[in-house]
N, C-alpha and C positions, 0 to 999 in steps of 0.2 A: 156742069160747073158746080151746082149746088151739091151734087153727090160727092164730087171731088173734095169740096170744102169740108163736108161732113166726115169723109174719110180722114182728112188731115186732122180734124178736131178729135176724132176717136183715137187716132194714133197718139196725139199729144196727151190725151187723158191716160191712155194705157201707160205711156212712158212715165208720166207723173206718178202713177201708182205703183209701177214696177220698181222695186227696190232690191238691188242685186244681193245685198248681204242677207236679206230675208228669204232668199230662194235656196232651199236645201239642195237643189240640183246643181247649183254652182260649186266649183271646186273650193276647197277650204281657203287657199291663198287668195282667191278672188274675193271671197266674202270678207276676209279680214281687211284686205286693202280698201275695198269699197267702203266699209264701215269707218275705218280709220280716216279716210279722206273727208268724211263728214263731221268728224269729232272736234269739238273745241278743246282748249286746254283744260277747262273746268271738268269737262266730261272725261277726259283722259285721266286726270288726277283722281277723280271719283272712282274710276276702275281700280286704282292702286290702293284704295282705302278699304280696310276691313274693320268693321265696328262691332261692338258687343250687342247682343240681343237686347240687353237692358236699356241701351241708349238709342236703339233703332225704332223708328216709327215709319209708317208709309210716307209721311210728309218729309222726314229727314232723308229717306231714300231718294225721293223726288227732287228735293231742293239741292242736295249735294251730289247727285248722280252716283250714289254709293255702289261700289262694285261687289262687295261681299259683306256678309254678316256671320258672326260665330256665336256659339254657346261656349263660354268658358266652362271649366269643371263645375258641375252642379247648377249651371244656369239654365233654368227650365221655365216654360210658360206658366206652370202652376205645379204645386207639389202633387206628386203621383199623377201627373198629367197623362191622359190617354193618347194613343197614336193620333186620333182625330184632332185632338187639341193642338198637338205639334203641327200637323198638316195645315190646319187653319192659320196658325201663327206664321209659319213659313210663307204660305200663300199670300197672307195679308201684306207682308213686307215685299214679296215679289211683285204684287200688283202696284205697289208704290214705285218700284224700279221700272216696271213696264209702262208706267204712265208718263215717263220722261219723253222728250222729243224723239230720241232714237230708239227708245224701248229696249235698252240692253238689259238682259236679265241679270240679277245678282246671283252669286253662288253662296249657299249657306254651308258652313263647315262646323264640325263638332269632333271632339275627341272620342273616338270609338276604339279604345286601345285593348280591350278584352271583351269583345262584344259591344253592343250599343249601351255603354256603361252608365250614361247619365239618365237613362230612361227607365221608369218604373215598369217592372215585369218583363224587361228584356232578358234574354239569355246572357248570363255572365260566364264567359269562358275563363279557363285558367290564364293567369298573367304569363307573359312571354318567358319568364324564368322557368316555368314548368313546361311550356311547349318546347323549349330547346331540348329538354330531357328526352322527348319522344323521338327526336331525330327523324321526324316523319313529315316531310314537306307536303305530301298528298293530304294528310290530315289538316295541316295548317292552311292549305289552299281551300279546303272545304269550310274551315272556320271563316276565312275571308269571304267566301260566297254567302254563308249564313249571315254574317255581320252586315254585308251589303244589303241583303233583303230586309233585315230588321231596321237598318238606318233609312232605307228608302220607304219603309212602312210609315215612317214619321215625316216623310216629305223632304228629307235631307239628302243632297247628292254628293257630299264631300266629307271625307274623314281625315283627321290628322293622325294617320297610322299608315304603315307600321313604324315603330321605333326600331331602328337598325343599329342602335348603339352597341358597341362591344365593351361591356362593363369589365374593367380590369381591376376593380377594387370594390369589394362588397360593402365598404363603408359608405358608398354612394347611395343616396336615398332613392335613386331611380334604377337601381340595379335590377329590380324585378321587371322593369320594362325592357330589359335586354335578354335576348335568347341565350347568350353564352359569352364566356370570356374568349372563346375560339371563333375567329372571324369566319371559319369555314362553315360552322353551324349556322351563324347569322346569315351567311350568304345563301345557304340551302333554304332557310326559312323565308327568304324574300318571295317564295312561292305564294305567300299570302297575297301578294300584289295582283297576280292574275285572278286570284279568288275574288278580291274586292272589285277589280276593274274589268275583268274578262280577259280571255286569252288574246294575245297580240296576233293580228292576222299575219299570215306567212310573209307577205310582201312589204311589211312595214319598214320605214326608214328608221335607222338607229336614232334614239333620243326623242322621237316624236311621241307625244302623249297619246294614250288610248283609253277610252272608256266605252264599254259596249252597251250603251243604251240605258233604259229606265229601271232595270233591276240591278244595275251596277253603280258604283260610286267612284269618284276620283279619289286616289290615294295620295299619301304624302310620306316620302322617306325622310326620316328625321333622326337626330338633329345634326346637321352638317357643320363641321365634321370633328370627331374627336371628343364628343360629349362624354363618352365612357372612360376616358383616359386621364381625368383630372387628378392633380396631386392629392393624395389621401382620400380620393373619392369625394372631394368637396364639390357640391353641386354648383354649376355655372362658373367653376373656377378655371384654372390654367392647366392645359395639357402640355407637358414638357416632353417633347419627343422629336427626334430628327425627321426630316422629310421621308426618308426611307421607312421609318417606323410608322409614321402617319399613313403612308400609302399602303403598307403591307398589313396593318392591323385594322385601322379605322375606316379606310376608304373602300376596300373591296366590295362590300355589300352595296355600295352606291353603283358600282359597275353593273351588278346584276339587276338592281332596281331600274336603272335607266334602260338596260337592254330589254326589260319586260314592259317598258312603256309607262313607267310611273308618271303621273300627271304633274305632281308638284314635289318640291323639296323644301323642307323647313330648316332654317339656319339655327345653329346652336348658340345659346347664351355664352358658352364657354369661350376661352381664348386658346390660341395655339402659340406657344412660346411667347406669351405676353401680348399678342395682338388679338383683339376681339374679333370673333368670327363674323359678327354683324357688320364689321367695318373692313373685312378682308377681301379687297378687290381681286387679289391674285388667286385666291382659292374659289371665290364665288363666281367671278366672271372669267378669269383666266383659265381655271381648271374645269370647273363644273360646266360652264356654258360653252367655252371655246374648245377645250381639249376633249371633254367627254361628250360634246355635242348635245347636251341636254336642251330640249326645246319646249318643255313645259314652263311653269312659272315658279320662281323662288319666293317663298313667303317668310316673313320674320316670325319670331316667336312673340308671345304676349309681352307688349312693351319692350320688345327686344332692342329696338333702336334707342329707347330711353336709357337702357343699361349699358350703352357704349361708354357713357361717362360714369364716373364715380364721384358723388352719389348719382343715382339714376335721375334723369331729367334735369340735370344741372345746367345743360346748355343744349336745349332741344333743337335749335336751328342747326347746330353742329351735328347732332345725332341724325337729323333728317338728311343732311348733306352727305355724311359719311356712309349711312346705311344705303341710301338710294344710289350713290356713286359706286358702292361696292358691288352692286348688281341685284339688290333686293327689289323684286317687282311689285309685290303686294305687302303692305305693312299692316300687321295686326296691331292696330293703334292702342287699345281698342276703344277707349272712352273719349279722350280729348281730340275728336276727329277734326274739329274746326281749327285747332292749333296746327295739326299736321297739314291740313289742306292749305291753310294760309302760308305756312312756312315754305312748303314745297312750291306753291304757286309763285311766291316771291322770288325763290331761288331760280326758277326757270325764267321768269321775266328778266332777271338780272344776269342771265347766262352763266350762273354759277353751276347749275346742272343743265347740260345740253338737252335740247329737244330730242336728240337721237336716243338718249338714255330713257326718256319718258316713252318714246315710241317703241323701244325694245320691250319695256315692261308691259305696255298695253297690248302689243301684238301677242305676247306670250299668254297673257290672261285671256284674251279673246280666243286664242287658239284652243285653249282648254275648254272654254265655254262652247265653242262651235263643235269641237270634236265629240263632246259628251252629249250633244243634242239639246242643250239648254235653250238655244234660240228657237228650236222647232217645237219643243214642249216644255215651256218654262214653269208651268203650274203642276203641282203634285195632285194626285187624287188619293182616295182611301182604298184603292183596290188591293193593297198589300197589307192592310192592317192586321190580318190574322197571322202574318209571318212573325209578328213581335212575340218573342218568348214561345214560339211554337214547340210542340212536343218533339218534332223531328230535330230541331236545333238543340233542345235540351238533351236528347239522346247523344247527339254529336259532342256536346260539352262533357257529358258523362264519360264517353269514350276517351276524350282528351284527358280527363282527370285520371282515369285508369292508367293511361300510357305515360303520364307525367310523374307518377309516384316512383320514388327511389327507395329500395330496401337497403339500408345501410348496415343493419345487424340483424341476425335471426338466430337467437339462442347462443349459448356460450360455446357450443361445439356443433360442427356441421351435422352430426348425427342426432342432435336434439333441437330441431328447429321449433320455434313457437308458432310461426305462421306457415300456412294459413290456419286461422283460428277455427275451432269447431263451432258450428252453428248451434249445436245442442249441448247445453251445459246447465247445471242447476241454477246458478246465479252468477252474473257477471257485473263488474263495476265499469261505468264510464265516468271519467273524471277530467278536470282541466278547464281552464278559462275559455278555451276555443272549441269545446266539444259541442256546445249548443249555442253557437253565435255565428249567424249567417254573415253579418257584417265583417267580423274578423276574418272569416274564411274567404271573403271576396277581396279584402285589402283596399288600398287607396284607389282613386279613380273609380269609385262605385257609388252611384247616386249623387254623391258630392265629390268635390275635388280630393279632400283628404280621406274619404271613406268614413264609415260609421260603425258603431258597435250594435249589438242586439239583433232581433229577428223581425223588426217591423219595416225594414228598409225596402224590401222587394220580395218577389216570389222565389222560393228555392227550398232546398233540403239541407238541414244541418247534418253534421256527422252523427250526432246522437240519434236524430230521426232516422238516418240511413241504417244505423246499427240495429235499432229496434225493428226496423222494417225487414231486416235481412235474417236475423237469428230465428231459430225454431220458435214456434208459438209457446212452447213450454219453458223456454229459457227466460228467467227473470232478469230484466235489465234494471240495475239501480244506477241512478245518476246523482253524483255528488260533486259539485264543482271543485271544491278544495277540502277533501276529507282529512281529518287527522289520522295518525297512524293507528290509534286504538279502534277507530271505526272500521278501518280496513281489516285489521287483524281479527276483530270479533265477528265479522260477517261471513267468513269462510267463502270468499269468492273463488270461482274456478280460475278466473284470470281477470285482468283489468286492461282497459284501453284508456290511455292518458293523452289528451289532445291539448297541447300548449303551443305558445309561439309568440310572434310579434303582434302588437296592435297596429291597426292601419295607419298609413302615412303616405304622403306623396311629396316628391321633389325635395326641397331643402329640409323640410320637416322630418324627413327620413334619414338624413345624414347622421351617422352614428360612429363614434370611435370605439364603442365597447361591444356592440353586436350581441347583446344578451337577450335571453328569453324574458318576456314581460313577467313581472311578479303577479300572482304568487306561483308562477309556473314551476320554478325550481323546487319550491317546498312541496308542491303537489307530486312531482316526480319522486322526491325523497320519501314522502309519506306513503305513497302507493307502492312504488317499486321495492321499497324496503320490506314490504309485508306480503306481496303476492306477485306471481308471474305477471309481467306487464309488457305491453307494447306501447311505445311512445310515438305519437304522430306529431310532427313539428309543422306548424302552419307559419310560414315565414316567407319574406320576399328575397331571401338570400341565406347562405350558410350562416349559422349562429354558433356561439360558444356552447359546445356540448361535451367536450372531452372530459371535464372533471366528473361528469355524471354517467359516463358511458358504462362503467363497470357495473352499476346497479340496474341498468336498463337491459331487459332481456331481448327485446326486439325494437328496432328504431326505423321509422319511416319518415322520409322527407316528402311532405305533401305540397310544399310551396304555397301558392295562393290559389286554391282550386276553383273558386267562383261559386255559383249557385247550386251546382249539381254535386252535392256532398255524397250522393249515393255511389258515385264512382270510387270513393275511398273504401266504402264497405264492400263493394264488389270484389276488390282485390284482397282486403284484409281477411275475408271469409272464403277466399279461394274459388269464387265463381270465375275469376280470371287470374292469371298469374302476374307476378311483378316482372316488368320488362325494362323499366327506365334505367338509364345510365346518367350519372352526373354530367351536366354540361357546364358545371362550375366546380372549381377546386374547393374542398371543404377543409378549412384550416384547423390547426390545433389551437393556436392562440392568436389574438389580433396583432401581437407584435410581429408576426410573420408577414403581415400585409404590406404592400401588395405581393401576392404570390400566385403566379399563373402557370399552367401547364407549359413545360419547356424551359422554365426558369432554372438557372444553375443550382440554386439552393432550394430545391423542391422537396419539402418534407411535410406533406399534408396528413391530416387525420384520415381523410378518404380522398384518393386521387381523382382527378378528372377522368371520366369514363367508368368509374366504379359503380356497381349496382348488382346486388345479389338477385337471383331469380327464383321464382317458385313456379310450380306447374298447377294449372287449375285442378281442383279436386272434384271428382264426380260424386253426386249424391251425398254431399257433405251434410 
């Protein structure tokens, strides 16, 4: 009898400690159902709340059951923080989440849009505008793989990338985040998703998110949908297009992303025909979730629900109701989380938002967390720290730079090309505001949100450094940022390399109606190219006005925003590799022509979509 009682007691104890959702052997659906059956409303709403690192503490995580934390652009634990500092910060917050009654891990997200771009000494890859030029999905997949390793090196499992916008007007300040004006190139480039997340297993169900373990990250296709189609390229504005246009230009890359198992989709600030995407139930729930069978979670943009109203945050309870009812699962609040939690809780208690909508959101968030293994290994370690800015990744970025360059002009006549340049020359001039400026060459979304100037932001090679590194030791390299014409004439240079372009910007700060090269770039072109054979390298996030100066330029190279590995530019200028890039954006003559995209009836570009001169590598130059 005693033995039997003891057995019963042991069975009860085991039953009490066995928790189905914590058992990795249980099927995904069973784990989700078991956990959800145990959750209170407060715990569910906590899962739907994403807060900024700056307002997150372990206590906040615990008290409000916070489901997610993010770093906004430039939001770092300390200036020039090491990978270890990042890991400790993320784990500290994670321990707060794990100390709750149910121990649901939080998911930490960050913008890694051209490499792990907020982090000191990470590899900064070319921005998407340059990667589209390569038309090389295998290369972009490798970049996704490298980025995932560098992000995981800092303890972070989730990135707000890729941006699959189809930029139809270069006046948009986010055009450099878009691979191309042609949706087919953007579709091909969704190959970055299996790079970031891992290859989808063969037997996967369509729309189910997939992340292959601790060296991979959850990705985010953004910004759903039509972000690249706004009137005059005004950021967060209105995309006026019929349904057929929306589906044939802006939607296709979402089909590819979902079929590759993308874990999350971020909604766009913009509107479609006057209706805010953050409040668009028909497109977020009706189309994305129901028709396309997307099973990951939908996340808002930063204060995205606030901006449903004009001015933003004018009627927050309406914003909460409209955003959550539209089908947004996780809200990037990111600062006033108490207000969000209170408003949403109140609306559920009053049956304004049905419990079924909350359950749909939580199920999707938990699905991603379970699939990626967050429950089974929620804490990061420092085993990957030497992946950050590794030599292998820098070589990959350098290859991407080489393949992203577009040669637009090479001498006045085909039989007198200027490029490739000879490495051996008595004296050469390197000039221009962008020649020795790592920050300018990386662009926005680098270390800070808007980007920086100068050479102290992170590790990398400027184009000047790369040129000096590449030429023959006997060649004298003279650098003068903005020389006057007399200096150029009196120095008897063999040739000059002029590097000019746009200064860094991000989002609305980059919206521009004139698309000009930053001063004194144009006077540098005039002073130098008027006096000596010159190659002009343009560092910009988009095509810029160049037509009036084209006659005086001997050779012209579009280098976009190449990132930290400036050596890739010199590799091609001096013929160690050939030029292969072809424009993935139309280069206009004047801004009055905009918008002008390939296939338009009045197509009259300076350089058409697909244009790019080629050179052959030179041996023993």
